[in-house]
C-alpha positions in Angstrom: 0.0 0.0 0.0 2.8 2.3 0.9 4.4 1.6 -2.5 1.1 2.8 -4.3 1.0 6.0 -2.3 4.6 6.7 -3.2 3.9 6.3 -6.9 0.8 8.5 -6.7 2.7 11.2 -4.9 5.5 11.1 -7.5 3.0 11.2 -10.3 1.2 14.2 -8.7 4.5 16.1 -8.3 5.8 15.4 -11.8 5.1 18.5 -13.9 6.9 17.5 -17.2 4.5 17.8 -20.1 1.8 19.8 -18.3 2.3 22.8 -20.7 1.9 20.5 -23.7 -1.3 19.0 -22.4 -2.7 22.4 -21.5 -1.8 23.7 -25.0 -3.4 20.7 -26.6 -6.6 21.3 -24.7 -6.7 25.1 -25.5 -5.6 25.0 -29.1 -9.0 24.1 -30.6 -10.7 26.8 -28.6 -8.1 29.4 -29.8 -8.4 28.3 -33.4 -12.2 28.5 -33.2 -12.0 32.0 -31.7 -9.6 33.1 -34.5 -11.8 31.8 -37.3 -14.9 33.4 -35.7 -13.0 36.7 -35.4 -12.0 36.5 -39.1 -15.5 35.7 -40.1 -17.0 38.6 -38.2 -14.3 40.9 -39.5 -15.0 39.9 -43.1 -18.7 40.5 -42.6 -18.1 44.0 -41.1 -15.7 45.0 -43.9 -18.1 43.8 -46.6 -21.0 45.6 -45.0 -19.0 48.8 -44.7 -18.0 48.5 -48.4 -21.7 48.0 -49.4 -22.8 51.1 -47.4 -19.9 53.1 -48.9 -21.2 52.2 -52.4 -24.7 53.3 -51.4 -23.2 56.6 -50.1 -21.4 57.0 -53.5 -24.8 56.8 -55.2 -26.3 59.3 -52.8 -23.4 61.6 -53.5 -24.1 61.3 -57.2 -27.7 62.4 -56.6 -26.7 65.2 -54.4 -24.5 66.5 -57.2 -27.6 66.8 -59.4 -27.4 63.4 -61.0 -30.8 62.1 -62.0 -30.2 59.2 -64.4 -31.2 55.9 -62.8 -28.9 53.8 -65.0 -26.0 56.1 -64.1 -26.9 55.9 -60.4 -26.9 52.1 -60.6 -23.6 52.1 -62.4 -22.1 54.4 -59.8 -23.2 52.1 -56.9 -22.1 48.9 -58.7 -18.6 50.4 -59.6 -18.2 51.7 -56.0 -19.0 48.3 -54.3 -15.4 47.0 -54.2 -16.1 43.6 -52.6 -19.5 42.9 -54.0 -20.5 39.2 -53.8 -21.2 37.3 -57.0 -25.0 37.5 -56.5 -25.0 41.3 -55.7 -28.1 43.1 -56.7 -28.4 46.9 -56.9 -31.9 48.5 -57.4 -32.5 52.1 -58.0 -35.9 53.8 -58.1 -37.4 57.3 -58.4 -40.8 57.9 -56.8 -42.9 60.8 -55.6 -45.0 61.4 -52.6 -48.0 63.6 -51.9 -48.7 63.8 -48.1 -46.7 60.6 -47.5 -48.6 58.7 -50.1 -47.0 57.5 -53.4 -48.2 59.6 -56.3 -47.4 60.1 -60.0 -44.4 62.4 -60.4 -45.9 64.3 -63.4 -49.3 65.1 -61.7 -49.9 67.8 -59.1 -51.0 66.8 -55.6 -54.6 67.5 -54.6 -53.6 70.9 -53.1 -52.0 71.8 -56.5 -48.5 71.5 -55.0 -45.8 69.6 -56.8 -45.2 66.1 -55.4 -42.0 65.6 -53.4 -39.5 63.6 -55.5 -37.3 60.8 -53.9 -34.7 58.4 -55.1 -34.1 55.1 -53.5 -31.0 52.9 -53.7 -31.2 49.3 -52.4 -28.5 46.6 -52.4 -28.3 43.0 -51.4 -26.1 40.0 -51.7 -24.9 36.8 -49.9 -21.5 36.8 -48.4 -19.8 33.3 -48.0 -17.9 33.3 -44.7 -15.6 30.8 -43.1 -18.3 29.5 -40.8 -21.6 30.9 -41.9 -23.0 32.6 -45.0 -24.7 36.0 -44.3 -27.0 38.1 -46.3 -26.0 41.7 -46.8 -28.8 44.2 -47.3 -28.8 48.0 -47.4 -31.2 50.7 -48.5 -31.2 54.4 -48.5 -33.7 57.0 -49.8 -33.0 60.7 -50.5 -35.4 63.5 -51.2 -34.5 65.5 -54.2 -35.5 69.2 -54.6 
């Protein structure tokens, strides 16, 4: 019995290889955290690029651009990391008292309808762990 206790005490005091065992246990957790961080970072960068492209389109409108095809081209060309299935939609619409109205017809109070442009984007980003859908939309009132 004394011999068994002596072996157990020796085994409990022996510290060789403890760092390797701890490292082997923590390595999968550290790799998972790194991959998750990269995936989230990639998503954030791509979402930022998408919103930057929308802002480029809004800037085109603010500089008196009115052509929908040119607006769409500006957004597409500005979206530097667009996914393969990226979709850019542009639209011009008018409102009378917050209700959609024909742009070439006066409102019921004989005032001109308020003119707006809308830019919408969407696409699916393939990440390391999960795929995520990117969507963005902005509207701007044009005077």
